Backbone and ligand atoms as CSV (ligand in chain L), in Angstrom:
chain,resi,resn,atom,element,x,y,z
A,1,MET,N,N,-64.890,53.602,68.483
A,1,MET,CA,C,-65.352,52.286,68.031
A,1,MET,C,C,-65.118,51.265,69.153
A,2,ASP,N,N,-66.049,50.320,69.293
A,2,ASP,CA,C,-65.979,49.460,70.470
A,2,ASP,C,C,-65.292,48.134,70.193
A,3,ASN,N,N,-64.777,47.968,68.972
A,3,ASN,CA,C,-64.302,46.635,68.632
A,3,ASN,C,C,-63.154,46.769,67.634
A,4,LEU,N,N,-62.026,46.172,67.963
A,4,LEU,CA,C,-60.820,46.373,67.136
A,4,LEU,C,C,-61.026,45.867,65.710
A,5,HIS,N,N,-61.727,44.746,65.552
A,5,HIS,CA,C,-61.935,44.212,64.206
A,5,HIS,C,C,-62.719,45.205,63.341
A,6,ASN,N,N,-63.767,45.790,63.904
A,6,ASN,CA,C,-64.550,46.790,63.163
A,6,ASN,C,C,-63.673,47.973,62.780
A,7,LEU,N,N,-62.820,48.360,63.695
A,7,LEU,CA,C,-61.934,49.490,63.420
A,7,LEU,C,C,-60.997,49.174,62.254
A,8,LEU,N,N,-60.473,47.948,62.256
A,8,LEU,CA,C,-59.554,47.542,61.180
A,8,LEU,C,C,-60.283,47.458,59.846
A,9,VAL,N,N,-61.529,47.011,59.877
A,9,VAL,CA,C,-62.314,46.910,58.645
A,9,VAL,C,C,-62.602,48.301,58.090
A,10,ASN,N,N,-62.852,49.233,58.975
A,10,ASN,CA,C,-63.289,50.563,58.539
A,10,ASN,C,C,-62.155,51.536,58.255
A,11,ARG,N,N,-60.962,51.275,58.771
A,11,ARG,CA,C,-59.866,52.207,58.517
A,11,ARG,C,C,-59.447,52.159,57.052
A,12,ARG,N,N,-59.564,53.267,56.381
A,12,ARG,CA,C,-59.080,53.382,55.012
A,12,ARG,C,C,-58.228,54.644,54.957
A,13,SER,N,N,-57.336,54.711,54.012
A,13,SER,CA,C,-56.532,55.929,53.871
A,13,SER,C,C,-57.446,57.065,53.434
A,14,ILE,N,N,-57.386,58.149,54.171
A,14,ILE,CA,C,-58.193,59.331,53.864
A,14,ILE,C,C,-57.227,60.439,53.443
A,15,ARG,N,N,-57.488,60.983,52.262
A,15,ARG,CA,C,-56.558,61.972,51.690
A,15,ARG,C,C,-57.163,63.359,51.568
A,16,ARG,N,N,-58.464,63.466,51.877
A,16,ARG,CA,C,-59.122,64.786,51.852
A,16,ARG,C,C,-59.662,65.077,53.238
A,17,TYR,N,N,-59.371,66.289,53.692
A,17,TYR,CA,C,-59.774,66.682,55.046
A,17,TYR,C,C,-60.536,67.991,55.001
A,18,THR,N,N,-61.470,68.140,55.957
A,18,THR,CA,C,-62.202,69.406,56.064
A,18,THR,C,C,-61.274,70.449,56.697
A,19,ASN,N,N,-61.784,71.679,56.778
A,19,ASN,CA,C,-60.976,72.753,57.392
A,19,ASN,C,C,-61.030,72.735,58.911
A,20,GLN,N,N,-61.868,71.841,59.442
A,20,GLN,CA,C,-62.032,71.807,60.903
A,20,GLN,C,C,-60.731,71.395,61.606
A,21,GLU,N,N,-60.432,72.121,62.659
A,21,GLU,CA,C,-59.229,71.764,63.428
A,21,GLU,C,C,-59.445,70.472,64.201
A,22,VAL,N,N,-58.362,69.796,64.510
A,22,VAL,CA,C,-58.437,68.619,65.389
A,22,VAL,C,C,-58.131,69.113,66.800
A,23,SER,N,N,-58.939,68.690,67.758
A,23,SER,CA,C,-58.770,69.193,69.131
A,23,SER,C,C,-57.405,68.776,69.682
A,24,ALA,N,N,-56.931,69.587,70.629
A,24,ALA,CA,C,-55.631,69.298,71.258
A,24,ALA,C,C,-55.666,67.934,71.947
A,25,GLU,N,N,-56.843,67.578,72.509
A,25,GLU,CA,C,-56.960,66.276,73.195
A,25,GLU,C,C,-56.758,65.135,72.203
A,26,ASP,N,N,-57.346,65.284,71.018
A,26,ASP,CA,C,-57.212,64.219,70.020
A,26,ASP,C,C,-55.782,64.140,69.475
A,27,VAL,N,N,-55.151,65.292,69.287
A,27,VAL,CA,C,-53.743,65.283,68.836
A,27,VAL,C,C,-52.908,64.552,69.885
A,28,LYS,N,N,-53.195,64.836,71.149
A,28,LYS,CA,C,-52.423,64.202,72.231
A,28,LYS,C,C,-52.631,62.686,72.238
A,29,LEU,N,N,-53.882,62.266,72.043
A,29,LEU,CA,C,-54.154,60.815,72.041
A,29,LEU,C,C,-53.412,60.116,70.897
A,30,ILE,N,N,-53.354,60.788,69.750
A,30,ILE,CA,C,-52.659,60.192,68.597
A,30,ILE,C,C,-51.164,60.077,68.893
A,31,LEU,N,N,-50.607,61.097,69.512
A,31,LEU,CA,C,-49.174,61.025,69.840
A,31,LEU,C,C,-48.910,60.017,70.956
A,32,GLU,N,N,-49.852,59.909,71.879
A,32,GLU,CA,C,-49.709,58.896,72.934
A,32,GLU,C,C,-49.651,57.508,72.327
A,33,ALA,N,N,-50.473,57.290,71.308
A,33,ALA,CA,C,-50.471,55.976,70.638
A,33,ALA,C,C,-49.078,55.692,70.083
A,34,ALA,N,N,-48.481,56.706,69.463
A,34,ALA,CA,C,-47.131,56.528,68.896
A,34,ALA,C,C,-46.133,56.202,70.001
A,35,LEU,N,N,-46.254,56.925,71.095
A,35,LEU,CA,C,-45.266,56.769,72.176
A,35,LEU,C,C,-45.450,55.464,72.949
A,36,MET,N,N,-46.601,54.809,72.754
A,36,MET,CA,C,-46.825,53.505,73.407
A,36,MET,C,C,-46.485,52.344,72.486
A,37,ALA,N,N,-46.110,52.643,71.248
A,37,ALA,CA,C,-45.858,51.567,70.280
A,37,ALA,C,C,-44.631,50.751,70.699
A,38,PRO,N,N,-44.659,49.457,70.434
A,38,PRO,CA,C,-43.494,48.636,70.783
A,38,PRO,C,C,-42.296,48.965,69.902
A,39,THR,N,N,-41.109,48.843,70.467
A,39,THR,CA,C,-39.874,49.060,69.695
A,39,THR,C,C,-38.882,47.965,70.036
A,40,SER,N,N,-37.972,47.705,69.119
A,40,SER,CA,C,-36.956,46.684,69.355
A,40,SER,C,C,-36.138,47.019,70.607
A,41,LYS,N,N,-36.027,46.070,71.473
A,41,LYS,CA,C,-35.276,46.213,72.735
A,41,LYS,C,C,-35.721,47.453,73.508
A,42,SER,N,N,-36.944,47.844,73.305
A,42,SER,CA,C,-37.495,49.046,73.934
A,42,SER,C,C,-36.607,50.275,73.688
A,43,SER,N,N,-36.051,50.319,72.480
A,43,SER,CA,C,-35.097,51.395,72.155
A,43,SER,C,C,-35.779,52.746,72.026
A,44,ARG,N,N,-37.057,52.741,71.721
A,44,ARG,CA,C,-37.805,53.982,71.456
A,44,ARG,C,C,-36.970,54.915,70.593
A,45,SER,N,N,-36.585,54.361,69.453
A,45,SER,CA,C,-35.646,55.065,68.567
A,45,SER,C,C,-36.309,56.191,67.779
A,46,TRP,N,N,-37.636,56.308,67.861
A,46,TRP,CA,C,-38.337,57.286,67.034
A,46,TRP,C,C,-38.263,58.703,67.552
A,47,GLN,N,N,-38.557,59.621,66.629
A,47,GLN,CA,C,-38.770,61.037,66.948
A,47,GLN,C,C,-39.973,61.460,66.110
A,48,PHE,N,N,-40.808,62.310,66.662
A,48,PHE,CA,C,-42.022,62.752,65.961
A,48,PHE,C,C,-42.056,64.275,65.903
A,49,ILE,N,N,-42.235,64.793,64.724
A,49,ILE,CA,C,-42.342,66.253,64.593
A,49,ILE,C,C,-43.766,66.570,64.148
A,50,VAL,N,N,-44.479,67.270,65.008
A,50,VAL,CA,C,-45.879,67.614,64.731
A,50,VAL,C,C,-45.909,68.950,64.001
A,51,VAL,N,N,-46.582,68.966,62.861
A,51,VAL,CA,C,-46.646,70.198,62.066
A,51,VAL,C,C,-48.106,70.577,61.868
A,52,GLU,N,N,-48.446,71.795,62.298
A,52,GLU,CA,C,-49.819,72.292,62.130
A,52,GLU,C,C,-49.860,73.528,61.234
A,53,ASP,N,N,-48.716,74.169,61.114
A,53,ASP,CA,C,-48.638,75.414,60.337
A,53,ASP,C,C,-48.969,75.149,58.860
A,54,LYS,N,N,-49.980,75.871,58.361
A,54,LYS,CA,C,-50.489,75.619,57.000
A,54,LYS,C,C,-49.402,75.793,55.937
A,55,GLU,N,N,-48.601,76.827,56.136
A,55,GLU,CA,C,-47.563,77.100,55.134
A,55,GLU,C,C,-46.520,75.968,55.123
A,56,MET,N,N,-46.184,75.507,56.308
A,56,MET,CA,C,-45.208,74.408,56.378
A,56,MET,C,C,-45.798,73.120,55.807
A,57,LEU,N,N,-47.086,72.887,56.065
A,57,LEU,CA,C,-47.729,71.690,55.507
A,57,LEU,C,C,-47.689,71.746,53.980
A,58,GLU,N,N,-47.962,72.935,53.459
A,58,GLU,CA,C,-47.924,73.103,51.995
A,58,GLU,C,C,-46.515,72.800,51.467
A,59,ARG,N,N,-45.503,73.299,52.162
A,59,ARG,CA,C,-44.130,73.062,51.681
A,59,ARG,C,C,-43.765,71.581,51.790
A,60,LEU,N,N,-44.211,70.955,52.858
A,60,LEU,CA,C,-43.922,69.519,53.022
A,60,LEU,C,C,-44.594,68.689,51.928
A,61,SER,N,N,-45.735,69.182,51.434
A,61,SER,CA,C,-46.464,68.415,50.405
A,61,SER,C,C,-45.675,68.349,49.093
A,62,HIS,N,N,-44.596,69.121,48.999
A,62,HIS,CA,C,-43.745,69.054,47.804
A,62,HIS,C,C,-42.506,68.181,48.040
A,63,CYS,N,N,-42.574,67.331,49.056
A,63,CYS,CA,C,-41.403,66.480,49.345
A,63,CYS,C,C,-41.174,65.444,48.254
A,64,LYS,N,N,-42.211,65.220,47.438
A,64,LYS,CA,C,-42.059,64.336,46.280
A,64,LYS,C,C,-43.097,64.764,45.241
A,65,PRO,N,N,-42.856,64.455,43.977
A,65,PRO,CA,C,-43.723,64.984,42.935
A,65,PRO,C,C,-45.148,64.420,42.948
A,66,ALA,N,N,-45.341,63.228,43.436
A,66,ALA,CA,C,-46.687,62.639,43.451
A,66,ALA,C,C,-46.895,61.896,44.762
A,67,GLY,N,N,-48.137,61.882,45.195
A,67,GLY,CA,C,-48.482,61.073,46.370
A,67,GLY,C,C,-48.357,61.793,47.696
A,68,ALA,N,N,-47.981,63.073,47.681
A,68,ALA,CA,C,-47.819,63.778,48.956
A,68,ALA,C,C,-48.829,64.910,49.127
A,69,ALA,N,N,-49.750,65.045,48.175
A,69,ALA,CA,C,-50.729,66.152,48.220
A,69,ALA,C,C,-51.557,66.188,49.506
A,70,PRO,N,N,-51.916,65.031,50.101
A,70,PRO,CA,C,-52.746,65.097,51.316
A,70,PRO,C,C,-52.121,65.929,52.435
A,71,ILE,N,N,-50.813,66.089,52.416
A,71,ILE,CA,C,-50.164,66.859,53.493
A,71,ILE,C,C,-50.688,68.294,53.491
A,72,ALA,N,N,-50.914,68.838,52.290
A,72,ALA,CA,C,-51.271,70.253,52.176
A,72,ALA,C,C,-52.622,70.563,52.810
A,73,ASN,N,N,-53.570,69.618,52.748
A,73,ASN,CA,C,-54.885,69.948,53.328
A,73,ASN,C,C,-55.169,69.230,54.646
A,74,ALA,N,N,-54.133,68.646,55.237
A,74,ALA,CA,C,-54.308,67.982,56.535
A,74,ALA,C,C,-54.453,69.035,57.640
A,75,ALA,N,N,-55.169,68.645,58.704
A,75,ALA,CA,C,-55.237,69.536,59.872
A,75,ALA,C,C,-53.876,69.585,60.544
A,76,PHE,N,N,-53.217,68.450,60.570
A,76,PHE,CA,C,-51.832,68.405,61.064
A,76,PHE,C,C,-51.156,67.153,60.527
A,77,ALA,N,N,-49.851,67.182,60.564
A,77,ALA,CA,C,-49.080,66.022,60.102
A,77,ALA,C,C,-48.043,65.677,61.161
A,78,VAL,N,N,-47.681,64.422,61.180
A,78,VAL,CA,C,-46.596,63.994,62.078
A,78,VAL,C,C,-45.492,63.385,61.216
A,79,VAL,N,N,-44.350,64.021,61.259
A,79,VAL,CA,C,-43.186,63.499,60.556
A,79,VAL,C,C,-42.560,62.451,61.468
A,80,VAL,N,N,-42.401,61.242,60.924
A,80,VAL,CA,C,-41.893,60.134,61.738
A,80,VAL,C,C,-40.464,59.827,61.310
A,81,ALA,N,N,-39.553,59.999,62.250
A,81,ALA,CA,C,-38.138,59.741,61.990
A,81,ALA,C,C,-37.635,58.778,63.057
A,82,ALA,N,N,-36.436,58.260,62.852
A,82,ALA,CA,C,-35.882,57.368,63.877
A,82,ALA,C,C,-34.367,57.418,63.821
A,83,ASP,N,N,-33.764,57.041,64.936
A,83,ASP,CA,C,-32.307,57.119,65.072
A,83,ASP,C,C,-31.702,55.719,64.888
A,84,PRO,N,N,-31.048,55.474,63.733
A,84,PRO,CA,C,-30.476,54.147,63.480
A,84,PRO,C,C,-29.389,53.751,64.469
A,85,THR,N,N,-28.811,54.724,65.180
A,85,THR,CA,C,-27.778,54.356,66.156
A,85,THR,C,C,-28.399,53.773,67.428
A,86,LEU,N,N,-29.699,53.968,67.591
A,86,LEU,CA,C,-30.379,53.430,68.778
A,86,LEU,C,C,-31.011,52.075,68.541
A,87,SER,N,N,-31.264,51.775,67.254
A,87,SER,CA,C,-32.003,50.541,66.959
A,87,SER,C,C,-31.734,50.129,65.521
A,88,ASP,N,N,-31.227,48.894,65.305
A,88,ASP,CA,C,-31.032,48.502,63.899
A,88,ASP,C,C,-32.374,48.323,63.173
A,89,PRO,N,N,-33.424,47.840,63.835
A,89,PRO,CA,C,-34.715,47.834,63.130
A,89,PRO,C,C,-35.480,49.163,63.311
A,90,TRP,N,N,-34.783,50.280,63.071
A,90,TRP,CA,C,-35.415,51.590,63.279
A,90,TRP,C,C,-36.583,51.817,62.327
A,91,VAL,N,N,-36.510,51.232,61.127
A,91,VAL,CA,C,-37.621,51.408,60.181
A,91,VAL,C,C,-38.880,50.750,60.754
A,92,GLU,N,N,-38.680,49.563,61.314
A,92,GLU,CA,C,-39.819,48.862,61.905
A,92,GLU,C,C,-40.368,49.641,63.110
A,93,ASP,N,N,-39.453,50.120,63.966
A,93,ASP,CA,C,-39.899,50.908,65.137
A,93,ASP,C,C,-40.793,52.060,64.677
A,94,ALA,N,N,-40.295,52.796,63.685
A,94,ALA,CA,C,-41.028,53.973,63.211
A,94,ALA,C,C,-42.347,53.574,62.548
A,95,SER,N,N,-42.303,52.473,61.793
A,95,SER,CA,C,-43.495,52.059,61.047
A,95,SER,C,C,-44.622,51.625,61.984
A,96,ILE,N,N,-44.250,50.900,63.025
A,96,ILE,CA,C,-45.291,50.457,63.965
A,96,ILE,C,C,-45.929,51.668,64.646
A,97,ALA,N,N,-45.103,52.635,65.033
A,97,ALA,CA,C,-45.650,53.846,65.668
A,97,ALA,C,C,-46.592,54.572,64.707
A,98,ALA,N,N,-46.209,54.623,63.443
A,98,ALA,CA,C,-47.048,55.296,62.440
A,98,ALA,C,C,-48.396,54.580,62.321
A,99,ALA,N,N,-48.347,53.252,62.284
A,99,ALA,CA,C,-49.589,52.481,62.163
A,99,ALA,C,C,-50.455,52.644,63.414
A,100,TYR,N,N,-49.837,52.673,64.571
A,100,TYR,CA,C,-50.603,52.897,65.811
A,100,TYR,C,C,-51.347,54.234,65.742
A,101,MET,N,N,-50.655,55.257,65.233
A,101,MET,CA,C,-51.301,56.577,65.136
A,101,MET,C,C,-52.518,56.505,64.216
A,102,GLN,N,N,-52.393,55.751,63.113
A,102,GLN,CA,C,-53.529,55.631,62.193
A,102,GLN,C,C,-54.722,54.973,62.880
A,103,LEU,N,N,-54.437,53.945,63.664
A,103,LEU,CA,C,-55.531,53.237,64.329
A,103,LEU,C,C,-56.187,54.130,65.381
A,104,GLN,N,N,-55.355,54.875,66.123
A,104,GLN,CA,C,-55.929,55.785,67.123
A,104,GLN,C,C,-56.781,56.855,66.441
A,105,ALA,N,N,-56.288,57.365,65.320
A,105,ALA,CA,C,-57.040,58.393,64.586
A,105,ALA,C,C,-58.394,57.829,64.151
A,106,GLU,N,N,-58.392,56.642,63.610
A,106,GLU,CA,C,-59.650,56.023,63.168
A,106,GLU,C,C,-60.605,55.866,64.352
A,107,ASP,N,N,-60.062,55.473,65.480
A,107,ASP,CA,C,-60.903,55.289,66.663
A,107,ASP,C,C,-61.553,56.608,67.092
A,108,LEU,N,N,-60.878,57.717,66.789
A,108,LEU,CA,C,-61.422,59.048,67.123
A,108,LEU,C,C,-62.324,59.576,66.008
A,109,GLY,N,N,-62.510,58.762,64.965
A,109,GLY,CA,C,-63.336,59.198,63.836
A,109,GLY,C,C,-62.592,60.103,62.869
A,110,LEU,N,N,-61.276,60.172,63.022
A,110,LEU,CA,C,-60.470,61.037,62.157
A,110,LEU,C,C,-59.881,60.235,61.001
A,111,GLY,N,N,-59.550,60.933,59.929
A,111,GLY,CA,C,-58.907,60.295,58.795
A,111,GLY,C,C,-57.402,60.461,58.868
A,112,SER,N,N,-56.706,59.544,58.213
A,112,SER,CA,C,-55.239,59.642,58.187
A,112,SER,C,C,-54.705,58.998,56.919
A,113,CYS,N,N,-53.502,59.372,56.579
A,113,CYS,CA,C,-52.825,58.716,55.455
A,113,CYS,C,C,-51.317,58.700,55.695
A,114,TRP,N,N,-50.726,57.615,55.297
A,114,TRP,CA,C,-49.259,57.462,55.359
A,114,TRP,C,C,-48.678,58.040,54.075
A,115,ILE,N,N,-47.740,58.959,54.177
A,115,ILE,CA,C,-47.047,59.480,53.010
A,115,ILE,C,C,-45.592,59.012,53.094
A,116,GLN,N,N,-45.209,58.183,52.167
A,116,GLN,CA,C,-43.867,57.598,52.194
A,116,GLN,C,C,-42.811,58.652,51.876
A,117,VAL,N,N,-41.779,58.708,52.684
A,117,VAL,CA,C,-40.672,59.653,52.461
A,117,VAL,C,C,-39.375,58.877,52.207
A,118,ARG,N,N,-39.137,57.879,53.015
A,118,ARG,CA,C,-37.887,57.111,52.897
A,118,ARG,C,C,-37.785,56.487,51.505
A,119,GLY,N,N,-36.669,56.705,50.859
A,119,GLY,CA,C,-36.445,56.104,49.541
A,119,GLY,C,C,-37.082,56.869,48.385
A,120,ARG,N,N,-37.736,57.976,48.683
A,120,ARG,CA,C,-38.370,58.771,47.629
A,120,ARG,C,C,-37.518,60.014,47.338
A,121,PHE,N,N,-37.851,60.660,46.199
A,121,PHE,CA,C,-37.080,61.837,45.787
A,121,PHE,C,C,-37.997,63.013,45.522
A,122,ALA,N,N,-37.502,64.213,45.856
A,122,ALA,CA,C,-38.234,65.435,45.519
A,122,ALA,C,C,-38.088,65.636,44.010
A,123,GLY,N,N,-38.669,66.683,43.469
A,123,GLY,CA,C,-38.707,66.886,42.025
A,123,GLY,C,C,-37.371,66.704,41.336
A,124,ASP,N,N,-36.299,67.248,41.953
A,124,ASP,CA,C,-34.968,67.051,41.371
A,124,ASP,C,C,-34.397,65.738,41.931
A,125,THR,N,N,-33.105,65.684,42.095
A,125,THR,CA,C,-32.542,64.424,42.605
A,125,THR,C,C,-32.397,64.438,44.129
A,126,THR,N,N,-32.919,65.489,44.753
A,126,THR,CA,C,-32.813,65.563,46.219
A,126,THR,C,C,-33.671,64.477,46.852
A,127,PRO,N,N,-33.079,63.665,47.749
A,127,PRO,CA,C,-33.927,62.696,48.446
A,127,PRO,C,C,-35.007,63.428,49.251
A,128,SER,N,N,-36.224,62.879,49.244
A,128,SER,CA,C,-37.331,63.495,49.995
A,128,SER,C,C,-36.943,63.679,51.460
A,129,GLU,N,N,-36.175,62.731,51.982
A,129,GLU,CA,C,-35.751,62.830,53.386
A,129,GLU,C,C,-34.977,64.110,53.643
A,130,GLU,N,N,-34.048,64.419,52.731
A,130,GLU,CA,C,-33.233,65.635,52.895
A,130,GLU,C,C,-34.100,66.881,52.797
A,131,TYR,N,N,-35.052,66.841,51.864
A,131,TYR,CA,C,-35.966,67.973,51.677
A,131,TYR,C,C,-36.703,68.249,52.995
A,132,VAL,N,N,-37.211,67.185,53.619
A,132,VAL,CA,C,-37.978,67.327,54.865
A,132,VAL,C,C,-37.061,67.759,56.011
A,133,GLN,N,N,-35.886,67.123,56.084
A,133,GLN,CA,C,-34.942,67.458,57.164
A,133,GLN,C,C,-34.584,68.938,57.124
A,134,GLU,N,N,-34.334,69.430,55.916
A,134,GLU,CA,C,-33.914,70.824,55.782
A,134,GLU,C,C,-35.050,71.769,56.184
A,135,LEU,N,N,-36.261,71.469,55.698
A,135,LEU,CA,C,-37.409,72.340,56.030
A,135,LEU,C,C,-37.627,72.428,57.537
A,136,LEU,N,N,-37.422,71.305,58.218
A,136,LEU,CA,C,-37.764,71.252,59.645
A,136,LEU,C,C,-36.539,71.379,60.550
A,137,CYS,N,N,-35.401,71.762,59.931
A,137,CYS,CA,C,-34.155,71.968,60.696
A,137,CYS,C,C,-33.747,70.711,61.469
A,138,MET,N,N,-33.948,69.556,60.852
A,138,MET,CA,C,-33.616,68.297,61.515
A,138,MET,C,C,-32.162,67.923,61.229
A,139,PRO,N,N,-31.525,67.178,62.129
A,139,PRO,CA,C,-30.180,66.692,61.833
A,139,PRO,C,C,-30.214,65.655,60.710
A,140,ASP,N,N,-29.173,65.636,59.872
A,140,ASP,CA,C,-29.194,64.668,58.759
A,140,ASP,C,C,-28.897,63.249,59.230
A,141,THR,N,N,-28.639,63.096,60.518
A,141,THR,CA,C,-28.416,61.763,61.097
A,141,THR,C,C,-29.740,61.101,61.508
A,142,LEU,N,N,-30.834,61.811,61.267
A,142,LEU,CA,C,-32.146,61.307,61.677
A,142,LEU,C,C,-33.024,61.061,60.447
A,143,PRO,N,N,-32.960,59.856,59.896
A,143,PRO,CA,C,-33.734,59.589,58.689
A,143,PRO,C,C,-35.246,59.658,58.920
A,144,VAL,N,N,-35.914,60.149,57.903
A,144,VAL,CA,C,-37.378,60.294,57.960
A,144,VAL,C,C,-38.001,59.087,57.249
A,145,VAL,N,N,-38.903,58.428,57.909
A,145,VAL,CA,C,-39.568,57.272,57.302
A,145,VAL,C,C,-40.809,57.712,56.530
A,146,CYS,N,N,-41.640,58.513,57.163
A,146,CYS,CA,C,-42.915,58.892,56.535
A,146,CYS,C,C,-43.466,60.145,57.179
A,147,ILE,N,N,-44.465,60.694,56.526
A,147,ILE,CA,C,-45.235,61.798,57.112
A,147,ILE,C,C,-46.663,61.300,57.217
A,148,MET,N,N,-47.204,61.328,58.427
A,148,MET,CA,C,-48.578,60.884,58.623
A,148,MET,C,C,-49.483,62.106,58.636
A,149,THR,N,N,-50.539,62.068,57.827
A,149,THR,CA,C,-51.461,63.199,57.773
A,149,THR,C,C,-52.731,62.847,58.541
A,150,PHE,N,N,-53.298,63.863,59.170
A,150,PHE,CA,C,-54.505,63.654,59.981
A,150,PHE,C,C,-55.482,64.809,59.799
A,151,GLY,N,N,-56.756,64.509,59.938
A,151,GLY,CA,C,-57.766,65.565,59.882
A,151,GLY,C,C,-59.151,64.955,59.901
A,152,HIS,N,N,-60.141,65.829,59.955
A,152,HIS,CA,C,-61.526,65.363,59.855
A,152,HIS,C,C,-61.785,64.932,58.418
A,153,LYS,N,N,-62.446,63.802,58.269
A,153,LYS,CA,C,-62.616,63.209,56.937
A,153,LYS,C,C,-63.478,64.085,56.028
A,154,ASP,N,N,-63.037,64.242,54.814
A,154,ASP,CA,C,-63.841,64.945,53.808
A,154,ASP,C,C,-64.060,64.044,52.589
A,155,GLU,N,N,-63.988,62.760,52.815
A,155,GLU,CA,C,-64.315,61.780,51.774
A,155,GLU,C,C,-64.788,60.509,52.468
A,156,GLU,N,N,-65.614,59.774,51.757
A,156,GLU,CA,C,-66.074,58.503,52.304
A,156,GLU,C,C,-65.382,57.383,51.572
A,157,ARG,N,N,-64.887,56.421,52.296
A,157,ARG,CA,C,-64.267,55.252,51.675
A,157,ARG,C,C,-65.033,54.025,52.129
A,158,LYS,N,N,-65.150,53.085,51.207
A,158,LYS,CA,C,-65.822,51.843,51.589
A,158,LYS,C,C,-64.955,51.087,52.585
A,159,PRO,N,N,-65.568,50.392,53.515
A,159,PRO,CA,C,-64.779,49.546,54.420
A,159,PRO,C,C,-64.073,48.448,53.625
A,160,CYS,N,N,-63.071,47.829,54.214
A,160,CYS,CA,C,-62.421,46.679,53.567
A,160,CYS,C,C,-63.465,45.597,53.334
A,161,ASN,N,N,-63.333,44.921,52.215
A,161,ASN,CA,C,-64.228,43.803,51.938
A,161,ASN,C,C,-63.538,42.529,52.429
A,162,THR,N,N,-64.023,42.022,53.544
A,162,THR,CA,C,-63.346,40.861,54.135
A,162,THR,C,C,-63.533,39.598,53.291
A,163,ASP,N,N,-64.468,39.656,52.318
A,163,ASP,CA,C,-64.627,38.505,51.414
A,163,ASP,C,C,-63.516,38.469,50.365
A,164,LYS,N,N,-62.777,39.585,50.254
A,164,LYS,CA,C,-61.755,39.643,49.204
A,164,LYS,C,C,-60.337,39.668,49.775
A,165,LEU,N,N,-60.189,39.219,50.986
A,165,LEU,CA,C,-58.846,39.191,51.583
A,165,LEU,C,C,-58.007,38.118,50.881
A,166,LEU,N,N,-56.711,38.369,50.782
A,166,LEU,CA,C,-55.820,37.472,50.022
A,166,LEU,C,C,-55.370,36.280,50.865
A,167,TRP,N,N,-56.306,35.413,51.119
A,167,TRP,CA,C,-55.972,34.242,51.951
A,167,TRP,C,C,-54.907,33.365,51.307
A,168,GLU,N,N,-54.741,33.485,49.966
A,168,GLU,CA,C,-53.683,32.696,49.306
A,168,GLU,C,C,-52.280,33.147,49.737
A,169,ARG,N,N,-52.194,34.282,50.402
A,169,ARG,CA,C,-50.898,34.728,50.935
A,169,ARG,C,C,-50.604,34.111,52.309
A,170,VAL,N,N,-51.537,33.358,52.797
A,170,VAL,CA,C,-51.355,32.715,54.109
A,170,VAL,C,C,-51.055,31.247,53.870
A,171,HIS,N,N,-49.945,30.777,54.418
A,171,HIS,CA,C,-49.506,29.390,54.205
A,171,HIS,C,C,-49.497,28.688,55.557
A,172,ILE,N,N,-50.138,27.591,55.627
A,172,ILE,CA,C,-50.255,26.904,56.912
A,172,ILE,C,C,-49.188,25.822,57.023
A,173,GLY,N,N,-48.374,25.921,58.066
A,173,GLY,CA,C,-47.385,24.885,58.349
A,173,GLY,C,C,-46.112,25.023,57.547
A,174,GLN,N,N,-46.214,25.191,56.243
A,174,GLN,CA,C,-45.039,25.412,55.397
A,174,GLN,C,C,-45.466,26.143,54.131
A,175,TRP,N,N,-44.469,26.699,53.419
A,175,TRP,CA,C,-44.752,27.430,52.175
A,175,TRP,C,C,-45.417,26.513,51.165
A,176,LYS,N,N,-46.450,27.008,50.524
A,176,LYS,CA,C,-47.080,26.243,49.437
A,176,LYS,C,C,-47.277,27.175,48.268
A,177,GLU,N,N,-46.674,26.813,47.119
A,177,GLU,CA,C,-46.855,27.606,45.888
A,177,GLU,C,C,-48.279,27.372,45.391
A,178,ILE,N,N,-48.942,28.476,45.055
A,178,ILE,CA,C,-50.321,28.307,44.548
A,178,ILE,C,C,-50.375,28.661,43.073
L,1,LIG,C1,C,-45.521,52.014,53.473
L,1,LIG,C2,C,-46.685,52.790,52.916
L,1,LIG,C3,C,-46.458,53.848,52.069
L,1,LIG,C4,C,-47.515,54.613,51.580
L,1,LIG,N1,N,-47.262,55.735,50.846
L,1,LIG,C5,C,-48.280,56.514,50.455
L,1,LIG,C6,C,-48.015,57.757,49.815
L,1,LIG,O1,O,-46.883,58.180,49.628
L,1,LIG,N2,N,-49.082,58.508,49.428
L,1,LIG,C7,C,-50.382,58.099,49.640
L,1,LIG,O2,O,-51.303,58.839,49.256
L,1,LIG,N3,N,-50.662,56.918,50.266
L,1,LIG,C8,C,-49.644,56.144,50.687
L,1,LIG,N4,N,-49.896,54.986,51.380
L,1,LIG,C9,C,-51.291,54.557,51.605
L,1,LIG,C10,C,-51.611,53.354,50.702
L,1,LIG,O3,O,-51.758,53.798,49.369
L,1,LIG,C11,C,-52.878,52.673,51.213
L,1,LIG,O4,O,-52.677,52.215,52.518
L,1,LIG,C12,C,-53.263,51.505,50.308
L,1,LIG,O5,O,-53.646,51.969,49.043
L,1,LIG,C13,C,-54.420,50.695,50.899
L,1,LIG,O6,O,-55.561,51.536,51.077
L,1,LIG,P1,P,-56.244,51.737,52.507
L,1,LIG,O7,O,-55.204,52.290,53.448
L,1,LIG,O8,O,-57.363,52.712,52.243
L,1,LIG,O9,O,-56.744,50.415,52.957
L,1,LIG,C14,C,-48.855,54.250,51.891
L,1,LIG,C15,C,-49.078,53.167,52.746
L,1,LIG,C16,C,-48.016,52.464,53.268
L,1,LIG,C17,C,-48.290,51.347,54.259
C-alpha cells in the first residue's frame, strides 16, 4: 500500500487464514518491523517466538477458552514477551512491536490478529501466560503479552468507517465532559 492512512483504514483483525504458506521474506519483514519498534530508553525489552508448527499452533490456541481460535489456522504466530527487568514499561514496548507487526502484515496484504494472553486464564485456573511459557519452554521470568497470528486472508472485512470515528474521545486544550 502506498499510503499509511489507507493502510490504517484497511487494516482489520483477520481471524481466518488460507492454507497458503507465508514466504520467508514476508515473515522476515514482519519480524523486522517488530525489531525496529521504539522501546522505552531503547531497552528493546521484547522477545519474539515464531511458531509455524501446526501442532504447536493448535496447542497454543487452547491458551484460553475463547478468543484464541485464530492461532490454530494461522500460517504462523509470533508470541510476544518482554523482560520487566529491562524496562518498566515492558507492556508498552511489547505492544508497540505487536502493532508494528500488524501494520507490516497489512502492507504485505496479509491478515493478522492480536490474541491477548497477559491477564487471561486457560480453561482451569492456570494463567494463559504460564500455559504458553510451559509449551514453549520459556523462562517464567518472561511474561507473555500476546500472540500475534498471521496468514493469507480467508475473510473480507470492511475498512474502518472514518465517518464513525469517536471524535468525542478527543478533547482539545483540556478535558471536556460530553
Ligand atoms: C489488546 C488487544 C487484545 C485483543 N485480544 C484479542 C483476542 O484475544 N482475540 C481476538 O480474536 N481478537 C483480539 N483483539 C482484536 C480486537 O478484537 C480488534 O482489534 C477489535 O475488535 C477491533 O477490530 P479491528 O482490529 O478489525 O479494527 C485484541 C486487540 C487488542 C488491541
